[in-house]
C-alpha positions as CSV (number, residue, x, y, z in Angstrom):
1,M,-9.9,-9.7,-11.7
2,K,-9.0,-10.4,-8.2
3,T,-5.4,-12.1,-7.6
4,I,-4.8,-14.6,-5.4
5,V,-1.4,-16.1,-4.2
6,L,-1.1,-19.4,-3.5
7,I,1.9,-21.1,-1.8
8,S,2.2,-24.9,-1.9
9,L,4.9,-27.6,-2.4
10,D,2.2,-29.9,-3.6
11,M,2.5,-29.7,-7.9
12,V,-0.9,-31.8,-7.7
13,M,-2.7,-29.5,-5.2
14,I,-1.4,-26.6,-7.3
15,S,-2.8,-27.9,-10.5
16,I,-6.1,-28.7,-9.1
17,I,-6.8,-25.2,-7.4
18,D,-5.6,-23.6,-10.6
19,K,-8.2,-25.1,-12.7
20,I,-11.2,-24.5,-10.1
21,L,-10.2,-20.5,-9.5
22,E,-8.8,-19.7,-13.2
23,K,-11.9,-18.5,-14.7
24,F,-12.7,-16.1,-11.7
25,Y,-9.4,-15.1,-10.2
26,R,-5.7,-14.6,-11.3
27,V,-3.7,-17.0,-9.2
28,V,0.0,-16.6,-8.7
29,V,1.7,-19.8,-7.5
30,F,5.0,-19.9,-5.2
31,M,6.7,-22.7,-3.7
32,D,7.3,-21.1,-0.4
33,M,6.5,-18.4,1.7
34,R,9.6,-16.2,1.5
35,S,9.8,-16.2,-2.2
36,A,6.1,-14.8,-2.4
37,L,7.2,-12.1,0.0
38,D,8.8,-10.0,-2.6
39,Y,5.6,-10.2,-5.2
40,I,3.6,-9.7,-1.9
41,Y,5.1,-6.2,-0.8
42,N,4.9,-5.0,-4.6
43,S,1.4,-5.9,-5.5
44,I,-1.0,-6.5,-2.7
45,P,-3.0,-9.5,-3.5
46,D,-6.8,-10.0,-2.5
47,L,-6.3,-13.4,-0.8
48,M,-3.4,-16.0,0.4
49,I,-3.9,-19.5,0.1
50,V,-1.4,-21.1,2.4
51,D,-0.9,-24.9,2.2
52,I,0.4,-26.2,5.4
53,M,2.0,-29.5,4.6
54,N,3.5,-29.6,8.1
55,P,1.7,-27.8,11.3
56,D,5.2,-28.0,12.7
57,D,6.8,-25.9,10.2
58,Q,7.6,-22.5,12.3
59,T,8.8,-20.8,9.1
60,I,5.3,-20.5,7.6
61,I,3.9,-19.2,11.4
62,T,6.9,-16.8,11.6
63,V,6.6,-15.3,8.5
64,L,2.5,-14.9,8.5
65,N,3.0,-13.3,11.8
66,S,5.4,-10.9,10.9
67,L,3.3,-9.9,7.6
68,K,0.0,-9.6,9.6
69,E,1.6,-7.3,12.1
70,D,2.2,-4.9,9.2
71,P,-0.6,-2.6,9.2
72,I,-0.7,-2.4,5.6
73,F,-1.0,-6.2,5.3
74,S,-3.2,-6.7,8.4
75,Q,-6.1,-6.9,6.3
76,L,-4.7,-9.3,3.7
77,P,-7.1,-12.6,4.3
78,V,-5.2,-15.9,4.6
79,L,-7.1,-19.3,3.8
80,T,-4.9,-22.3,5.0
81,L,-5.2,-25.7,3.7
82,L,-5.1,-28.3,6.0
83,A,-4.9,-32.3,5.3
84,D,-5.7,-32.8,9.1
85,T,-7.7,-30.4,11.4
86,R,-7.3,-32.1,14.7
87,F,-4.6,-29.7,16.0
88,L,-4.3,-28.4,19.3
89,P,-6.3,-24.9,20.2
90,S,-2.4,-23.4,20.7
91,F,-1.7,-24.1,16.8
92,W,-4.8,-22.0,15.9
93,E,-3.5,-19.5,18.6
94,S,-0.2,-18.8,16.7
95,L,-1.3,-19.0,13.2
96,P,-2.8,-15.4,12.0
97,V,-5.4,-17.0,9.0
98,E,-9.0,-16.3,8.7
99,D,-10.0,-19.4,7.7
100,F,-9.2,-23.2,6.7
101,L,-10.1,-25.7,4.1
102,R,-9.7,-29.3,4.2
103,K,-8.2,-30.6,1.4
104,S,-10.3,-33.4,1.0
105,D,-13.3,-30.7,0.4
106,I,-11.3,-28.4,-1.8
107,K,-13.5,-29.6,-5.0
108,K,-16.7,-28.9,-3.6
109,E,-15.7,-25.7,-1.0
110,L,-12.9,-23.9,-2.8
111,I,-14.7,-21.3,-4.5
112,L,-17.1,-20.5,-1.7
113,R,-14.5,-20.3,1.0
114,V,-12.4,-18.0,-1.2
115,S,-15.1,-15.8,-2.2
116,L,-16.6,-15.3,1.5
117,A,-12.9,-14.8,2.5
118,I,-12.4,-11.6,0.0
119,L,-15.8,-10.4,1.1
120,R,-15.5,-10.5,4.6
121,S,-12.1,-9.0,4.4
122,E,-13.8,-6.1,2.4
123,R,-16.6,-5.4,4.6
124,V,-14.6,-5.5,8.1
125,V,-11.5,-3.3,7.1
126,E,-11.4,-0.2,5.0
127,I,-9.1,-0.4,2.0
128,N,-8.7,1.6,-1.3
129,P,-9.8,-0.8,-4.2
130,L,-7.5,0.6,-6.4
131,T,-4.0,0.5,-4.2
132,R,-5.2,-2.2,-1.5
133,L,-4.0,0.2,1.0
134,P,-5.5,1.3,4.1
135,G,-8.0,4.3,4.0
136,N,-9.1,7.0,6.0
137,I,-10.5,5.1,9.0
138,A,-7.5,3.4,9.6
139,I,-5.1,6.2,8.9
140,N,-6.8,8.3,11.6
141,K,-6.3,5.1,14.0
142,Q,-2.9,4.6,13.3
143,I,-2.0,8.6,14.0
144,Q,-4.6,8.5,17.1
145,S,-2.8,5.3,18.7
146,R,0.6,6.5,18.2
147,L,-0.5,9.9,19.9
148,D,-2.2,8.2,22.7
149,G,0.8,6.0,23.4
150,G,3.0,9.0,23.9
151,R,5.2,8.3,20.9
152,E,7.3,10.3,18.6
153,F,6.8,10.0,14.8
154,S,6.5,11.6,11.6
155,L,3.7,12.0,9.5
156,A,3.8,12.6,5.7
157,Y,1.1,13.6,3.5
158,A,1.8,13.4,-0.2
159,D,0.0,14.2,-3.3
160,L,0.2,14.6,-7.2
161,D,0.3,17.7,-8.9
162,Y,-1.0,18.2,-12.3
163,F,-2.6,14.7,-12.1
164,K,-6.3,15.6,-13.0
165,P,-5.0,17.3,-16.4
166,F,-3.1,13.9,-16.8
167,N,-6.4,11.8,-16.1
168,D,-8.3,14.0,-18.3
169,Y,-5.8,13.9,-21.5
170,Y,-4.8,10.3,-21.2
171,G,-8.1,8.8,-19.5
172,F,-8.8,7.0,-16.4
173,S,-7.0,3.5,-16.9
174,R,-3.7,5.4,-17.2
175,G,-4.6,7.7,-14.6
176,D,-5.1,4.6,-12.3
177,E,-1.5,3.1,-13.4
178,V,-0.1,6.1,-11.9
179,L,-2.0,5.9,-8.8
180,K,-1.0,2.3,-8.4
181,M,2.6,3.3,-9.2
182,A,2.7,5.6,-6.5
183,G,0.7,3.6,-3.9
184,R,3.7,1.1,-4.5
185,L,6.4,3.3,-4.8
186,I,5.4,5.1,-1.3
187,G,5.1,1.4,0.2
188,N,8.2,0.1,-1.1
189,M,10.2,3.0,0.1
190,V,8.9,3.3,3.3
191,K,9.2,-0.4,4.0
192,S,12.8,-0.3,2.5
193,K,13.4,2.3,5.2
194,Q,11.6,1.2,8.2
195,P,10.4,-2.5,7.7
196,K,8.9,-2.5,11.4
197,D,6.3,-0.2,12.5
198,S,5.9,2.1,9.7
199,F,2.5,2.7,7.7
200,V,1.3,3.7,4.4
201,G,-2.4,4.7,3.6
202,H,-4.3,5.8,0.6
203,I,-6.7,8.8,1.4
204,G,-8.1,8.6,-2.0
205,G,-7.7,9.9,-5.3
206,D,-3.9,11.2,-5.3
207,D,-3.6,11.7,-1.6
208,F,-1.3,9.3,0.3
209,V,0.0,9.3,3.7
210,F,2.9,7.6,5.4
211,I,4.0,7.1,9.0
212,M,7.5,6.5,10.3
213,N,10.3,7.6,12.7
214,P,10.9,10.9,12.8
215,E,14.8,10.5,11.8
216,L,14.0,8.7,9.0
217,A,11.1,10.8,7.1
218,G,13.3,13.3,5.1
219,E,15.5,10.8,3.6
220,T,12.6,8.8,2.7
221,A,10.7,11.6,1.2
222,K,13.8,12.5,-1.1
223,E,14.0,8.6,-2.2
224,I,10.4,8.7,-3.2
225,I,10.8,12.2,-5.0
226,R,13.8,10.8,-6.7
227,A,12.3,7.6,-7.8
228,F,8.8,9.2,-8.7
229,D,10.7,11.8,-10.9
230,R,12.2,8.9,-12.8
231,I,9.4,6.7,-13.4
232,V,6.4,9.0,-14.0
233,P,7.6,10.4,-17.4
234,T,7.2,6.5,-18.8
235,F,3.3,7.2,-18.4
236,Y,3.5,9.9,-21.2
237,N,3.6,9.0,-24.8
238,A,6.7,9.7,-26.4
239,E,5.9,13.0,-28.0
240,D,4.3,14.5,-24.8
241,R,7.6,13.2,-23.0
242,K,9.7,14.8,-25.4
243,T,8.2,18.4,-25.0
244,G,7.3,17.7,-21.1
245,L,4.0,19.4,-21.7
246,I,0.3,18.2,-22.3
247,M,-2.8,20.2,-23.3
248,S,-5.7,19.7,-21.0
249,R,-8.3,22.0,-19.3
250,D,-7.8,23.2,-15.8
251,R,-10.5,23.1,-12.9
252,Q,-12.3,26.4,-14.6
253,G,-12.6,24.7,-18.2
254,N,-10.0,26.7,-19.9
255,R,-7.4,24.8,-22.1
256,R,-3.8,25.4,-21.2
257,S,-0.5,23.2,-21.2
258,F,0.5,21.2,-17.8
259,P,4.1,20.2,-17.3
260,V,4.9,16.6,-16.3
261,I,3.2,15.3,-13.0
262,T,5.1,15.8,-9.9
263,I,4.8,15.1,-6.3
264,S,4.4,17.3,-3.0
265,I,5.0,15.9,0.2
266,G,4.5,17.5,3.5
267,I,5.9,16.2,6.6
268,A,4.6,17.0,10.5
269,L,6.5,15.8,13.6
270,S,4.9,14.9,16.6
271,R,6.8,15.3,19.7
272,V,5.6,13.7,23.0
273,G,2.7,15.8,24.3
274,S,2.6,18.3,21.2
275,F,-0.7,16.8,19.8
276,S,-3.4,15.0,21.6
277,H,-5.8,14.4,18.3
278,Y,-5.1,13.3,15.0
279,G,-7.0,16.1,13.3
280,E,-4.4,18.5,14.7
281,L,-1.4,16.8,13.3
282,A,-3.2,15.9,10.2
283,G,-3.2,19.6,9.8
284,I,0.1,20.7,10.2
285,A,0.7,17.9,7.7
286,S,-1.8,19.4,5.0
287,E,-0.3,22.7,5.8
288,M,3.3,21.7,4.9
289,N,1.9,20.0,1.8
290,S,0.4,23.1,0.6
291,Y,4.0,24.9,1.0
292,A,5.4,22.4,-0.9
293,K,3.1,22.5,-3.6
294,H,3.9,26.1,-4.2
295,L,7.4,25.3,-4.9
296,E,8.6,24.3,-8.4
297,G,8.8,20.6,-9.3
298,S,8.7,17.6,-6.8
299,C,9.6,18.4,-3.3
300,F,8.9,17.9,0.5
301,V,8.5,20.4,3.1
302,M,9.2,19.5,7.2
303,D,8.0,21.4,9.7
304,R,10.3,20.8,12.7
305,R,8.2,23.2,14.9
306,H,10.9,25.7,14.9
307,N,12.7,25.4,11.6
308,R,11.1,24.6,8.3
309,T,13.2,22.3,5.8
310,S,12.5,22.0,2.5
311,W,14.0,20.2,-0.4
312,R,13.5,19.8,-4.1
313,G,13.8,17.0,-6.8
314,S,14.6,17.5,-10.4
315,I,12.7,20.6,-11.9
316,K,10.1,19.8,-14.3
């Protein structure tokens, strides 16, 4: 079921909207924008409905603009509820929303507007349906735009080791939960370290990328690894967690034991003028990831062009 975040101070309006949408969507209610941010950052919803009771409230406009400037949330559709639509054009220019709805029309148009807003966002922007993170097209654009702008940055390629045996052993449902956890974890760590101008994407499957300032990439990778190694065992049954092993089939169909899932991160650094195409930098990050996967346990490897750095987390 798709999730909608509703932000309103009007309890009557909240009750009406919840009653209309409850059969089709999961509605999570907050009384103000700032209190909703923690939830949004940890679990990206499919739509935000924002009740603007006072068009002069700059807090809502500021927070919404800040949220939509983040590449991860730029695709998040926002539907605005208004008591009066007779606002100056400058009001709409400053408010980053995809659609609006008069409060007097809620009962007859809400379902239609909500459905269209969500469908429109899914058609226009490529996002991973499981993690709600930007996909390959957005990832490539993010890398290329930074290269074209002559900016220095780091590109990290992360994937999960032994995920397929886990997925085969426990089933797709639990496997999806691991992927959602990994996406949230990487997103939270990156945003915590660099709130502005960072990026997190989901290539697909168990492959993720993140982009941030070079000086922050290594420490962020360490924190991701520490947190991942602490959390991922909780997805195993008690007996399997105790032994640290599961019996599953490898890619050749042979049954053998596999350790607890680990995470490998390869990091490439882009200096001014060192790369011209996103594929070149992505290739280096992928190469570093391959080196990391040959080391035991969760780890990252960083290519500094002259000195290769590696760090391992707890050994499984």
